[in-house]
C-alpha positions, 0 to 999 in steps of 0.5 A: 308731359308733366310740369317742371317746378323750375325754382324747386330744381334749382333749389335742390340742384344747388344744395345737392351740387358742386358750385361749378355745376351751376353752369349746366342749370343756368344753361338749361334755365336759359334754353327753358325760358328761350324755347318756352315760346317758340312754336313750330309750324310747317306749310310746305306740301309735299304733294305738290313737289312729288314726281311719279317715277314709273316704278312708283307709278306701277306700285300705285297701280297695284295698291289700287287693283288690291284694293278693288279686289279685296273691296269685290271679296268683301262684297261677295262675302256680304252676299254669301257668308258661306263663302267666306270660308273659301276667301280666308286662305 
């Protein structure tokens, strides 16, 4: 993200805008100063709070079975490249 030259922006703003618009510039300048050193950090681990419902459990099982099936087909394709043509469908 490009850096903003706030001094240059203020000079340009003042020269091209009526004085009553300076309120907006002052607001934005203040927000810039306040937000310049803000840092956001999240330390919550949502996996600890995840309740596995019956539907979610079934979907997780389906994903595991699908992965096993794909891995099995991949192993067969590696052993016999001709089999890959049949697997593509």
